[in-house]
MARGU-995072 format. One record per residue (C-alpha): x negated, y, z; residue number from 0; residue in one letter. Coordinates in steps of 0.5 Angstrom, whole numbers. Example, Ala and Ser with C-alpha at 12.3 -4.5 7.8 and 13.67 -1.06 7.14 Angstrom:
2
SITE|-25|-9|16|0|A
SITE|-27|-2|14|1|S
END
This chain:
263
SITE|33|30|-62|0|M
SITE|35|25|-56|1|T
SITE|31|27|-50|2|E
SITE|26|21|-48|3|R
SITE|28|17|-41|4|P
SITE|25|18|-35|5|I
SITE|21|12|-33|6|I
SITE|22|9|-26|7|V
SITE|18|4|-22|8|F
SITE|23|2|-17|9|A
SITE|25|-4|-13|10|G
SITE|27|-5|-5|11|P
SITE|26|3|-4|12|S
SITE|32|4|-9|13|L
SITE|36|-3|-10|14|P
SITE|40|-4|-16|15|R
SITE|47|-3|-12|16|A
SITE|45|4|-10|17|V
SITE|42|6|-17|18|R
SITE|45|12|-21|19|P
SITE|48|10|-27|20|A
SITE|45|15|-31|21|D
SITE|42|14|-38|22|P
SITE|36|19|-37|23|R
SITE|33|14|-33|24|F
SITE|29|7|-35|25|D
SITE|29|2|-30|26|W
SITE|22|-2|-29|27|W
SITE|20|-6|-23|28|P
SITE|15|-5|-18|29|P
SITE|9|-3|-21|30|A
SITE|2|-7|-21|31|A
SITE|-5|-5|-24|32|A
SITE|-4|-3|-31|33|G
SITE|3|-2|-32|34|D
SITE|2|6|-32|35|L
SITE|-4|5|-36|36|L
SITE|0|1|-42|37|R
SITE|5|8|-42|38|L
SITE|-1|12|-45|39|I
SITE|0|10|-52|40|E
SITE|7|13|-52|41|H
SITE|7|18|-46|42|P
SITE|14|19|-43|43|P
SITE|16|26|-41|44|R
SITE|16|24|-34|45|A
SITE|15|18|-29|46|V
SITE|17|16|-22|47|C
SITE|13|12|-18|48|L
SITE|17|9|-13|49|I
SITE|15|2|-11|50|D
SITE|9|-2|-13|51|G
SITE|5|-8|-11|52|Y
SITE|0|-8|-5|53|F
SITE|-2|-16|-4|54|D
SITE|1|-21|-9|55|A
SITE|-1|-17|-15|56|R
SITE|-6|-11|-15|57|P
SITE|-4|-4|-14|58|A
SITE|-3|1|-19|59|P
SITE|-10|5|-20|60|W
SITE|-11|12|-19|61|H
SITE|-15|13|-25|62|K
SITE|-9|10|-29|63|E
SITE|-5|15|-26|64|I
SITE|-10|21|-28|65|L
SITE|-10|19|-35|66|L
SITE|-3|19|-36|67|L
SITE|-2|26|-33|68|I
SITE|-8|28|-38|69|E
SITE|-4|25|-43|70|A
SITE|2|30|-42|71|G
SITE|6|26|-37|72|T
SITE|9|29|-31|73|R
SITE|8|23|-26|74|V
SITE|12|24|-19|75|L
SITE|11|19|-13|76|G
SITE|15|18|-7|77|A
SITE|18|13|-2|78|A
SITE|13|8|-2|79|S
SITE|6|7|-6|80|I
SITE|9|13|-10|81|G
SITE|8|17|-4|82|A
SITE|1|14|-2|83|L
SITE|-1|15|-9|84|R
SITE|2|22|-9|85|A
SITE|-2|24|-3|86|A
SITE|-8|22|-5|87|E
SITE|-8|25|-12|88|L
SITE|-3|31|-11|89|D
SITE|-9|36|-12|90|R
SITE|-11|33|-19|91|H
SITE|-4|34|-22|92|G
SITE|1|28|-19|93|M
SITE|7|31|-16|94|T
SITE|9|28|-9|95|G
SITE|16|28|-6|96|V
SITE|20|27|0|97|G
SITE|18|26|8|98|A
SITE|14|20|7|99|I
SITE|10|23|2|100|Y
SITE|9|29|7|101|R
SITE|7|25|13|102|A
SITE|2|21|8|103|Y
SITE|-1|28|6|104|R
SITE|-1|31|13|105|Q
SITE|-5|25|16|106|G
SITE|1|23|21|107|R
SITE|1|16|17|108|I
SITE|-5|13|14|109|T
SITE|-4|6|12|110|G
SITE|0|2|6|111|D
SITE|3|-2|12|112|D
SITE|7|4|14|113|E
SITE|12|3|8|114|V
SITE|11|-5|6|115|A
SITE|16|-10|7|116|L
SITE|19|-16|4|117|I
SITE|25|-16|-1|118|H
SITE|29|-21|-5|119|A
SITE|27|-22|-13|120|P
SITE|30|-18|-18|121|E
SITE|35|-23|-20|122|A
SITE|38|-21|-13|123|L
SITE|37|-14|-14|124|G
SITE|31|-12|-10|125|W
SITE|34|-12|-3|126|Q
SITE|30|-11|3|127|P
SITE|29|-17|7|128|L
SITE|25|-14|13|129|S
SITE|24|-7|16|130|E
SITE|18|-2|14|131|P
SITE|15|1|20|132|M
SITE|16|8|17|133|I
SITE|24|7|18|134|E
SITE|23|4|24|135|V
SITE|20|10|27|136|R
SITE|25|15|24|137|A
SITE|31|10|26|138|T
SITE|28|10|33|139|L
SITE|27|18|33|140|A
SITE|35|18|31|141|A
SITE|37|14|37|142|A
SITE|33|18|42|143|A
SITE|36|24|40|144|R
SITE|43|23|42|145|P
SITE|40|18|48|146|R
SITE|42|12|45|147|I
SITE|36|10|48|148|I
SITE|31|14|52|149|D
SITE|24|16|50|150|I
SITE|21|10|54|151|A
SITE|25|5|51|152|A
SITE|23|8|44|153|A
SITE|16|7|45|154|R
SITE|17|0|47|155|A
SITE|21|-1|41|156|L
SITE|15|2|37|157|R
SITE|10|-2|40|158|A
SITE|14|-8|39|159|A
SITE|15|-7|32|160|A
SITE|7|-5|31|161|L
SITE|6|-12|33|162|A
SITE|10|-16|28|163|I
SITE|7|-17|21|164|H
SITE|11|-13|16|165|F
SITE|14|-19|13|166|G
SITE|17|-21|20|167|E
SITE|19|-15|22|168|R
SITE|27|-14|23|169|D
SITE|31|-11|28|170|W
SITE|33|-17|32|171|S
SITE|25|-19|32|172|A
SITE|23|-12|35|173|I
SITE|29|-12|40|174|I
SITE|27|-19|42|175|A
SITE|20|-17|43|176|R
SITE|21|-10|47|177|A
SITE|25|-14|52|178|D
SITE|29|-8|54|179|L
SITE|34|-8|60|180|P
SITE|41|-11|57|181|D
SITE|45|-4|57|182|R
SITE|40|-1|52|183|E
SITE|39|-7|48|184|T
SITE|47|-7|48|185|H
SITE|47|0|46|186|A
SITE|42|0|41|187|L
SITE|45|-6|37|188|K
SITE|52|-3|37|189|T
SITE|49|4|34|190|W
SITE|44|0|29|191|L
SITE|49|-2|23|192|P
SITE|51|6|22|193|Q
SITE|45|9|25|194|G
SITE|39|6|21|195|V
SITE|35|11|17|196|V
SITE|34|9|10|197|R
SITE|28|14|9|198|L
SITE|25|11|3|199|K
SITE|32|11|-1|200|Q
SITE|33|18|1|201|A
SITE|26|20|-2|202|D
SITE|27|16|-8|203|A
SITE|34|19|-10|204|M
SITE|30|26|-9|205|L
SITE|25|24|-13|206|C
SITE|30|22|-19|207|L
SITE|33|29|-18|208|E
SITE|26|33|-18|209|R
SITE|25|29|-24|210|A
SITE|31|31|-28|211|T
SITE|30|39|-26|212|Q
SITE|25|39|-32|213|G
SITE|19|43|-29|214|A
SITE|12|42|-32|215|R
SITE|7|37|-29|216|G
SITE|1|38|-26|217|G
SITE|-6|39|-31|218|R
SITE|-12|35|-30|219|I
SITE|-18|40|-29|220|G
SITE|-23|36|-33|221|A
SITE|-23|30|-37|222|A
SITE|-22|24|-33|223|V
SITE|-28|19|-34|224|P
SITE|-27|13|-37|225|V
SITE|-31|7|-33|226|T
SITE|-32|0|-35|227|C
SITE|-27|-2|-30|228|F
SITE|-21|2|-33|229|I
SITE|-24|0|-40|230|S
SITE|-23|-7|-38|231|A
SITE|-16|-6|-35|232|L
SITE|-14|-3|-42|233|A
SITE|-17|-9|-45|234|I
SITE|-13|-14|-41|235|E
SITE|-7|-10|-42|236|T
SITE|-8|-9|-49|237|G
SITE|-8|-2|-49|238|T
SITE|-12|3|-53|239|A
SITE|-14|9|-49|240|L
SITE|-13|16|-52|241|P
SITE|-19|18|-57|242|G
SITE|-22|11|-57|243|D
SITE|-26|13|-51|244|R
SITE|-31|9|-48|245|H
SITE|-34|8|-41|246|P
SITE|-41|12|-41|247|D
SITE|-48|9|-39|248|R
SITE|-48|11|-32|249|S
SITE|-41|7|-31|250|H
SITE|-44|2|-35|251|R
SITE|-50|1|-31|252|A
SITE|-46|1|-24|253|H
SITE|-41|-4|-27|254|A
SITE|-47|-9|-28|255|A
SITE|-50|-8|-21|256|R
SITE|-43|-9|-18|257|A
SITE|-39|-14|-22|258|P
SITE|-32|-15|-19|259|G
SITE|-32|-8|-16|260|S
SITE|-25|-4|-17|261|A
SITE|-24|3|-20|262|A
END
């Protein structure tokens, strides 16, 4: 029997040009709310959640990930929203992979803005068009080690990057805002083409590797409660929940009191 492919939700963290040509992977675009829930009717053996939407569309919900794990799918997260969700759900069976996941898990970073960026559309291969803050941090640390820049310059550049909206954050804007001495500006610009740390890409590749190793996924300790909100998402996506499950009365009452709340 042919082994089912591993579904990979990926975009700018792993642009098309660098993806492995491996038939074990089924490439899907960045995940939005409901995309993982749709998989429950025919659960895959594994899912790599790498990229997902943050603002243009609702992000993947925690509960749809838990329901998919409950259905027997091994769900791994890395690099971007996958790392954030894994840090939130690893104690409930999701598998986190990579340095960004560990940074979220240890509380060294917290917000989704650390991994946010803008990117080209699918037709242009999802190429990143701005710099995520987590990679700015990693790149500045790499530049400081061989003294391409000193610690004071690294701090000035980090502060400059934090002050720039994620959609406008690129190295030209960061360097201009930091207003470094000419010597350090020149040294950094010369070093950057080969020095930028692509941490998200490295974590995404590691996630693919881990997914192929065949380890068993986590298990949910108790049945995942089906709320009115997740039930509504199932209806919206045309998904039949396992066992014809319905929201219980407490969630139904809560939904009536707080219409429009997210799960």
